[in-house]
C-alpha positions as CSV (number, residue, x, y, z in Angstrom):
1,M,-12.6,66.6,-234.7
2,S,-15.9,67.1,-236.5
3,E,-16.2,67.2,-240.3
4,P,-16.7,70.7,-241.7
5,R,-20.2,71.5,-242.9
6,I,-21.2,71.1,-246.6
7,L,-22.7,74.4,-247.7
8,S,-26.3,74.5,-249.0
9,N,-27.7,76.4,-251.9
10,F,-30.4,78.9,-250.9
11,I,-33.6,78.5,-253.0
12,G,-37.2,79.4,-252.4
13,G,-36.4,81.3,-249.2
14,A,-34.6,78.5,-247.4
15,P,-31.4,76.5,-247.4
16,A,-31.5,73.8,-250.1
17,P,-29.0,71.0,-249.3
18,V,-27.2,69.5,-252.2
19,H,-26.7,65.7,-252.5
20,D,-24.6,63.6,-254.8
21,R,-22.4,66.4,-256.1
22,P,-18.6,66.7,-255.7
23,T,-17.4,69.3,-253.2
24,L,-14.4,71.6,-252.9
25,D,-12.7,72.5,-249.7
26,V,-13.0,76.1,-248.6
27,T,-9.7,76.8,-246.9
28,S,-8.7,80.0,-245.1
29,P,-5.8,81.8,-246.8
30,R,-4.9,83.3,-243.4
31,D,-4.0,80.1,-241.6
32,G,-4.8,77.2,-243.9
33,S,-7.7,75.9,-241.8
34,L,-10.6,74.1,-243.5
35,L,-13.7,76.2,-243.1
36,A,-16.3,74.3,-245.1
37,R,-17.0,72.3,-248.2
38,V,-18.9,73.8,-251.1
39,P,-20.9,71.6,-253.5
40,M,-20.1,72.0,-257.2
41,C,-23.6,72.2,-258.7
42,G,-24.7,72.3,-262.3
43,R,-27.6,73.0,-264.6
44,A,-30.2,71.1,-262.5
45,E,-29.7,73.3,-259.5
46,V,-29.7,76.4,-261.6
47,D,-33.0,75.3,-263.1
48,L,-34.5,74.9,-259.6
49,A,-33.4,78.4,-258.5
50,V,-34.5,80.1,-261.7
51,A,-37.9,78.4,-261.5
52,A,-38.4,79.5,-257.9
53,A,-37.4,83.1,-258.9
54,K,-39.7,83.1,-261.9
55,R,-42.7,82.0,-259.7
56,A,-42.0,84.7,-257.1
57,Q,-41.0,87.7,-259.3
58,P,-44.4,88.8,-260.8
59,A,-45.9,89.4,-257.3
60,W,-42.7,91.2,-256.2
61,A,-42.9,93.4,-259.3
62,K,-46.4,94.4,-258.4
63,T,-45.4,95.2,-254.8
64,P,-45.2,99.0,-254.4
65,M,-41.6,100.3,-254.3
66,K,-42.1,101.6,-250.8
67,E,-42.9,98.1,-249.5
68,R,-40.0,96.6,-251.4
69,A,-37.8,99.3,-249.7
70,T,-39.1,98.2,-246.3
71,R,-37.4,94.8,-246.8
72,L,-34.1,96.5,-247.7
73,F,-34.4,98.7,-244.6
74,A,-34.7,95.5,-242.5
75,L,-31.7,94.0,-244.4
76,R,-29.6,97.1,-243.8
77,A,-30.3,96.8,-240.0
78,L,-29.4,93.1,-240.0
79,L,-26.2,93.7,-241.9
80,L,-25.1,96.3,-239.4
81,A,-26.2,94.2,-236.4
82,H,-24.1,91.3,-237.7
83,L,-21.2,93.5,-239.0
84,D,-18.6,92.0,-236.8
85,E,-19.6,88.4,-237.7
86,L,-19.7,89.2,-241.4
87,A,-16.4,91.0,-241.3
88,D,-14.7,88.0,-239.5
89,T,-16.2,85.5,-242.0
90,C,-15.2,87.6,-244.9
91,A,-11.6,87.9,-243.6
92,K,-11.3,84.2,-242.8
93,E,-12.4,83.0,-246.3
94,S,-10.8,85.7,-248.5
95,G,-7.6,86.3,-246.5
96,K,-8.3,90.0,-245.8
97,T,-7.6,91.7,-242.5
98,V,-10.7,92.0,-240.3
99,A,-10.6,95.7,-240.8
100,E,-10.7,95.2,-244.5
101,G,-13.6,92.8,-244.2
102,R,-15.5,95.3,-242.1
103,A,-14.9,98.1,-244.6
104,E,-16.0,95.8,-247.4
105,V,-19.4,95.1,-245.7
106,L,-19.9,98.7,-245.0
107,K,-19.2,99.6,-248.7
108,G,-21.9,97.1,-249.7
109,V,-24.3,98.6,-247.2
110,E,-23.9,101.9,-249.1
111,V,-25.4,100.3,-252.1
112,V,-28.3,98.9,-250.0
113,E,-28.9,102.5,-248.8
114,F,-28.9,103.8,-252.3
115,A,-31.3,101.0,-253.4
116,L,-33.8,101.7,-250.6
117,S,-33.7,105.4,-251.4
118,L,-35.1,104.7,-254.9
119,Q,-38.6,104.9,-253.5
120,N,-38.0,108.7,-253.3
121,L,-35.6,109.2,-256.1
122,D,-36.8,107.1,-259.0
123,H,-40.4,108.2,-259.3
124,G,-40.8,108.3,-263.1
125,A,-42.1,111.4,-264.9
126,S,-45.1,112.7,-266.7
127,M,-45.3,115.8,-268.9
128,Q,-47.8,117.5,-271.2
129,V,-45.8,117.5,-274.4
130,S,-48.4,119.0,-276.7
131,R,-51.9,120.4,-276.3
132,G,-54.0,117.5,-275.0
133,V,-51.1,115.0,-275.2
134,T,-49.1,113.7,-272.3
135,C,-46.0,111.4,-272.1
136,E,-45.2,109.3,-269.0
137,L,-42.2,107.2,-268.0
138,R,-42.6,104.0,-266.0
139,R,-39.7,101.8,-264.8
140,E,-40.3,98.1,-265.1
141,P,-38.1,95.2,-263.9
142,L,-36.6,92.7,-266.3
143,G,-37.8,89.6,-264.5
144,V,-35.2,87.0,-263.3
145,V,-31.6,88.4,-263.3
146,A,-28.3,86.9,-262.2
147,G,-24.9,87.7,-260.8
148,I,-21.5,85.9,-261.1
149,V,-19.0,87.3,-258.6
150,P,-15.3,86.9,-257.8
151,F,-13.3,85.8,-254.8
152,N,-11.8,89.1,-253.8
153,F,-14.9,90.7,-252.3
154,P,-17.3,88.1,-250.9
155,A,-19.7,90.7,-249.6
156,M,-19.2,94.0,-251.4
157,V,-19.3,92.9,-255.1
158,P,-22.5,90.9,-254.7
159,M,-24.0,93.9,-253.0
160,W,-23.1,96.0,-256.0
161,M,-25.8,94.0,-257.8
162,F,-28.7,92.5,-255.9
163,P,-29.9,95.4,-253.8
164,I,-30.7,97.6,-256.8
165,A,-31.9,94.7,-258.9
166,I,-34.3,93.6,-256.2
167,A,-35.4,97.1,-255.3
168,V,-36.6,97.7,-258.9
169,G,-38.7,94.5,-258.8
170,N,-36.5,91.7,-260.1
171,A,-35.8,88.3,-258.6
172,F,-32.0,87.6,-258.3
173,V,-30.0,84.4,-258.6
174,M,-26.4,84.7,-257.4
175,K,-23.4,82.4,-258.0
176,P,-20.7,83.1,-255.4
177,S,-17.1,82.3,-256.1
178,E,-16.5,78.7,-255.0
179,K,-13.4,80.0,-253.2
180,V,-15.4,82.3,-250.8
181,P,-19.0,81.1,-250.6
182,I,-19.6,81.4,-246.8
183,T,-20.2,85.1,-246.4
184,L,-23.0,85.1,-249.0
185,C,-24.7,82.1,-247.4
186,R,-25.0,84.2,-244.2
187,V,-26.3,87.2,-246.2
188,A,-29.0,85.0,-247.8
189,E,-30.1,83.9,-244.3
190,L,-30.3,87.6,-243.3
191,F,-32.3,88.4,-246.4
192,A,-34.9,85.8,-245.4
193,E,-34.9,87.2,-241.8
194,A,-35.6,90.6,-243.3
195,G,-38.8,89.3,-244.8
196,L,-37.9,89.0,-248.4
197,P,-40.5,86.8,-250.2
198,P,-39.2,83.3,-250.9
199,G,-37.6,83.0,-254.3
200,I,-36.6,86.6,-254.7
201,F,-33.0,86.0,-253.7
202,S,-31.4,82.6,-254.5
203,L,-27.9,81.3,-254.2
204,V,-26.4,78.4,-256.3
205,H,-22.9,77.2,-255.6
206,G,-20.5,75.9,-258.2
207,G,-17.9,76.8,-260.8
208,A,-18.0,77.3,-264.5
209,D,-20.9,74.9,-265.1
210,V,-23.2,77.1,-263.0
211,A,-21.9,80.3,-264.6
212,V,-22.6,78.9,-268.1
213,A,-26.0,77.6,-267.1
214,L,-27.1,81.0,-265.7
215,T,-25.7,82.8,-268.7
216,E,-27.5,80.5,-271.2
217,H,-30.8,80.1,-269.2
218,P,-33.8,81.2,-271.3
219,D,-35.6,82.7,-268.2
220,V,-32.6,84.8,-267.1
221,A,-33.0,88.3,-268.6
222,A,-29.7,89.9,-267.5
223,I,-26.3,89.0,-266.2
224,G,-23.9,91.0,-264.0
225,F,-20.3,89.7,-263.8
226,V,-17.1,90.8,-262.1
227,G,-13.8,89.0,-262.6
228,S,-10.9,88.6,-265.0
229,T,-11.0,90.2,-268.4
230,A,-10.7,86.8,-270.1
231,V,-13.7,85.4,-268.4
232,A,-15.6,88.7,-268.6
233,R,-15.2,88.7,-272.4
234,R,-16.5,85.1,-272.6
235,V,-19.5,85.8,-270.3
236,Y,-20.4,88.9,-272.4
237,E,-20.1,87.0,-275.7
238,L,-22.1,84.0,-274.4
239,G,-24.8,86.1,-272.7
240,T,-25.4,88.4,-275.7
241,R,-25.5,85.4,-278.0
242,H,-28.4,84.3,-275.9
243,D,-30.1,87.7,-276.2
244,K,-29.4,88.8,-272.6
245,R,-28.4,92.1,-271.3
246,V,-24.9,91.7,-269.9
247,L,-22.5,94.0,-268.0
248,A,-19.2,92.2,-267.4
249,L,-16.4,94.0,-265.5
250,G,-12.9,92.7,-266.1
251,G,-9.4,93.2,-265.0
252,A,-7.2,96.3,-264.6
253,K,-3.7,97.7,-264.8
254,N,-4.1,100.9,-262.9
255,H,-1.5,103.6,-263.3
256,L,-0.7,106.1,-260.6
257,L,1.1,109.3,-261.8
258,A,3.3,111.1,-259.4
259,V,4.5,114.6,-260.7
260,P,7.3,116.7,-259.1
261,D,4.9,119.0,-257.3
262,A,3.1,116.2,-255.5
263,D,2.7,116.4,-251.7
264,P,5.0,113.7,-250.5
265,D,3.0,112.6,-247.4
266,I,-0.2,112.3,-249.4
267,T,1.5,110.5,-252.2
268,V,3.4,108.0,-250.1
269,Q,0.3,107.0,-248.1
270,G,-1.9,106.9,-251.2
271,V,0.5,104.7,-253.3
272,V,1.3,102.2,-250.5
273,D,-2.3,101.9,-249.4
274,S,-3.4,101.3,-253.0
275,F,-1.0,98.5,-253.9
276,T,-1.0,96.7,-250.6
277,G,-4.7,97.0,-249.6
278,C,-6.5,93.7,-249.8
279,A,-3.0,92.3,-250.7
280,G,-3.3,93.9,-254.1
281,Q,-6.2,91.6,-255.0
282,R,-8.7,94.1,-256.2
283,C,-9.3,95.7,-259.6
284,M,-8.7,99.2,-258.2
285,A,-5.2,98.4,-256.8
286,A,-2.3,100.4,-258.1
287,S,0.1,98.2,-260.0
288,V,2.1,100.8,-261.9
289,L,3.6,104.0,-260.5
290,V,4.8,106.3,-263.2
291,A,7.2,108.7,-261.5
292,V,7.7,111.9,-263.5
293,G,11.0,113.6,-263.2
294,D,13.4,113.1,-260.3
295,A,11.5,110.9,-257.8
296,D,14.2,109.0,-256.0
297,A,13.4,110.6,-252.6
298,L,9.7,109.8,-253.0
299,V,10.4,106.2,-254.1
300,A,12.6,105.7,-251.0
301,R,9.8,106.8,-248.7
302,I,7.3,104.5,-250.5
303,V,9.7,101.6,-249.9
304,E,10.2,102.6,-246.3
305,R,6.4,102.7,-245.6
306,A,5.7,99.5,-247.4
307,R,8.5,97.7,-245.6
308,A,6.9,98.5,-242.2
309,I,3.7,96.7,-243.0
310,E,3.1,93.7,-240.8
311,L,1.6,90.7,-242.5
312,G,-1.6,89.4,-240.8
313,G,-2.4,92.7,-239.2
314,G,-1.5,95.4,-241.7
315,M,-2.0,93.3,-244.8
316,G,-3.9,90.1,-245.6
317,A,-3.0,86.9,-247.4
318,I,-3.1,85.7,-251.0
319,I,-6.2,83.7,-251.8
320,D,-4.4,80.4,-252.6
321,E,-1.1,78.9,-253.3
322,A,-1.7,78.8,-257.1
323,S,-2.2,82.6,-257.1
324,R,0.9,83.1,-254.9
325,A,3.0,81.0,-257.3
326,R,1.8,83.0,-260.3
327,I,2.7,86.3,-258.6
328,V,6.1,85.1,-257.5
329,A,6.8,83.9,-261.1
330,A,5.8,87.4,-262.4
331,I,8.3,89.0,-260.0
332,A,11.1,86.6,-260.9
333,E,10.5,87.3,-264.7
334,A,10.6,91.0,-264.2
335,E,13.8,90.8,-262.1
336,A,15.4,88.6,-264.7
337,D,14.4,91.1,-267.4
338,G,16.3,93.9,-265.6
339,A,13.8,95.4,-263.1
340,K,15.5,96.4,-259.8
341,V,13.9,94.8,-256.7
342,L,13.8,97.6,-254.1
343,L,11.5,95.6,-251.7
344,D,11.2,91.8,-251.9
345,G,8.2,90.2,-250.2
346,R,8.7,86.7,-251.5
347,A,10.1,85.3,-248.3
348,A,8.0,87.5,-245.9
349,R,5.8,85.7,-243.3
350,P,3.6,86.8,-240.4
351,A,5.2,87.1,-236.9
352,D,2.1,85.3,-235.5
353,P,2.8,81.5,-235.5
354,A,-0.9,80.8,-235.7
355,L,-0.9,82.2,-239.3
356,A,2.0,80.0,-240.4
357,G,-0.3,77.8,-242.6
358,G,-1.5,80.7,-244.7
359,T,-0.5,81.8,-248.2
360,W,1.6,84.9,-247.6
361,L,3.5,87.4,-249.8
362,G,4.9,90.7,-248.6
363,P,4.8,94.0,-250.4
364,T,7.1,94.0,-253.4
365,I,8.4,97.0,-255.2
366,L,10.2,96.9,-258.6
367,D,12.0,100.0,-259.9
368,Q,13.4,100.8,-263.4
369,V,10.7,98.8,-265.1
370,R,10.9,99.4,-268.8
371,P,7.6,100.2,-270.6
372,E,7.7,97.1,-272.7
373,Q,8.1,94.6,-269.8
374,A,5.4,92.2,-269.1
375,I,5.0,93.3,-265.5
376,R,3.8,96.7,-266.7
377,H,1.1,95.2,-269.0
378,H,-0.2,92.0,-267.3
379,E,-2.5,92.1,-264.4
380,V,-0.5,90.6,-261.4
381,F,-3.3,90.8,-258.8
382,G,-1.0,90.9,-255.8
383,P,0.9,93.4,-253.6
384,V,3.4,94.2,-256.4
385,L,4.2,97.8,-257.5
386,A,6.1,98.3,-260.8
387,I,7.8,101.8,-261.0
388,V,8.3,103.2,-264.5
389,R,10.2,106.5,-264.9
390,A,8.9,109.2,-267.3
391,P,10.4,112.6,-268.1
392,T,7.1,114.5,-268.5
393,L,3.4,114.2,-267.6
394,K,2.6,113.7,-271.3
395,D,4.9,110.7,-271.4
396,A,3.3,109.3,-268.3
397,L,-0.2,109.7,-269.8
398,R,1.0,108.0,-273.0
399,L,2.1,105.0,-271.0
400,Q,-1.3,104.8,-269.3
401,A,-3.1,105.1,-272.7
402,E,-1.1,102.2,-274.0
403,S,-2.6,99.8,-271.5
404,E,-5.4,97.6,-272.8
405,Y,-7.2,98.2,-269.5
406,G,-9.1,101.3,-268.5
407,N,-10.3,100.8,-265.0
408,A,-8.6,103.6,-263.0
409,C,-5.9,106.2,-263.1
410,S,-4.8,108.6,-260.4
411,V,-2.5,111.6,-260.3
412,F,-0.7,113.0,-257.3
413,T,-0.2,116.7,-257.6
414,T,-0.8,120.1,-255.9
415,S,-1.7,121.7,-259.2
416,G,-5.4,122.1,-260.2
417,A,-4.3,122.5,-263.8
418,V,-2.3,119.2,-263.8
419,A,-5.3,117.5,-262.1
420,E,-7.7,118.7,-264.8
421,Y,-5.3,117.8,-267.6
422,V,-5.1,114.2,-266.3
423,A,-8.9,114.0,-265.8
424,E,-9.3,115.1,-269.4
425,H,-6.7,112.9,-271.0
426,A,-6.5,109.7,-269.0
427,T,-8.1,106.7,-270.8
428,A,-9.8,105.2,-267.7
429,G,-13.4,105.2,-266.4
430,M,-12.4,106.2,-262.8
431,I,-10.0,109.1,-262.2
432,G,-8.4,110.0,-258.9
433,V,-6.6,113.2,-257.7
434,N,-4.4,112.5,-254.7
435,I,-6.5,109.3,-254.1
436,G,-4.9,105.9,-254.7
437,V,-8.1,104.0,-254.9
438,P,-10.7,106.3,-256.7
439,V,-13.8,104.2,-256.1
440,P,-16.9,106.4,-256.5
441,R,-19.4,106.4,-253.6
442,E,-23.1,106.1,-254.3
443,P,-25.0,107.4,-256.2
444,F,-22.0,107.7,-258.6
445,S,-21.4,104.5,-260.5
446,F,-18.5,102.0,-260.7
447,G,-17.1,100.9,-264.1
448,G,-14.1,101.2,-266.3
449,T,-13.4,101.4,-270.1
450,K,-11.5,99.4,-272.7
451,A,-10.8,95.8,-271.7
452,S,-11.9,96.5,-268.1
453,K,-15.6,96.5,-269.1
454,F,-17.8,94.7,-271.6
455,G,-21.3,96.1,-272.0
456,Q,-23.0,99.4,-271.6
457,G,-23.3,101.4,-268.4
458,D,-21.9,100.8,-265.0
459,I,-22.6,98.4,-262.1
460,T,-23.9,100.7,-259.3
461,G,-25.6,104.1,-258.8
462,E,-28.1,105.3,-261.4
463,S,-26.4,103.2,-264.1
464,G,-27.2,100.2,-262.0
465,V,-30.8,101.1,-262.0
466,E,-30.7,101.2,-265.8
467,L,-28.9,97.9,-266.0
468,W,-31.7,96.0,-264.1
469,S,-34.8,97.7,-265.6
470,N,-36.6,99.0,-268.7
471,L,-38.3,102.3,-269.2
472,K,-41.8,102.1,-270.6
473,K,-43.0,105.3,-272.3
474,I,-46.8,106.0,-272.5
475,T,-48.2,108.7,-274.7
476,R,-51.9,109.6,-274.1
477,K,-54.5,111.7,-275.8
478,W,-58.2,111.9,-274.7
479,E,-59.9,114.4,-277.0
480,A,-59.4,116.2,-280.2
481,Q,-57.7,119.6,-280.2
482,P,-58.5,122.4,-282.6
483,D,-54.8,123.2,-283.2
484,A,-53.5,119.7,-283.8
485,T,-49.8,119.2,-284.5
486,W,-47.9,116.1,-285.8
487,M,-48.4,114.5,-282.4
488,G,-52.1,114.9,-282.6
């Protein structure tokens, strides 16, 4: 049996093999197979990537937006041509189902499409503001920028960042998660095939050492980060201490509110899809259901639907054994503290014997969770739904407002008045009405509030354009005017 390949960095438009660095095994959560080995790089490799980016960026910034968009058109075509390959790779290394891997790549392609549309949308402005005086806006890139991304979306989260940043004229250095580095290696190859100039997109593998080196590097102007709140806070503090623009998205404890007039079919599907999708390993997953009033019949249907999910086909695996052990411990703590286990996925395994070596955990539902219990407050990041009962909608919203996180909140209702009340009073950045995963599509941006986000703005859409660029304002006057104002 041949040895698995050791992944290369991608610097200067080509693979850059790494020597004399320790490696980590990249293991598939689905079946336990060894997929590759990833080198754990450090500051030296970051310096090489940033230097290549710095050399390439000025010419890229001077390239007309329409020509930059041409490269993104080519990238889009290649991503779609290799969609099945990318979906399969993403599923193998992250534990998702292949269908989820496919949806993830397509969601990333949406951001590429928005970025290439900037040639028509983001055209600046010029206006005569006083007699003989004009003001003009020009958008300018920051220079070299960087992204640090998590394990749960190997394709989509990176594509929240680099298409827009590159479209507006930056060079981008990416640090993939060391748990799921393979998908981005392939994307880097496709970027080169699309005709991107060498150095404009770079990839450096590693762990915390690479993240710190990027965040501290004097030639990196901005950092985008997605991950846990604890690390997001540290990246934000370190980056801003080094005078960088930083947007760091953290964790979540998303609350779904089900009121008595909710449509049962829509609610059951929305709740179950939300907490089991991607095995609950996404910042938009529902982790708390606040059931308002008498909801026993609704809860019973949620349990029934979740019980029918088949591991391996209907739901993916947990990223690694350490994560699974942490989730199982959180379930056990909640149960010992009085929560009622309606559905227990701790012993669940796929029917397919080929998946026996994976890290599996079935959907788990806990009822009668008290508001003060840890399971309601701490991010579990797994397919676990905690159900809290509330007598009124105001009580449900109060529970949501108590959370330190502010990523998402959804309400299931047939009342427009109730929907508007929740939209106005929920303390979250993304609100859903009869939608369990209220992720905005382009050009609307993605981002939460409170401890779910550190920094100003959001990560995609028009906010993403602002993140990776500056506006230069030019005021001109060419001749004296007889009726001069303060501007003259």
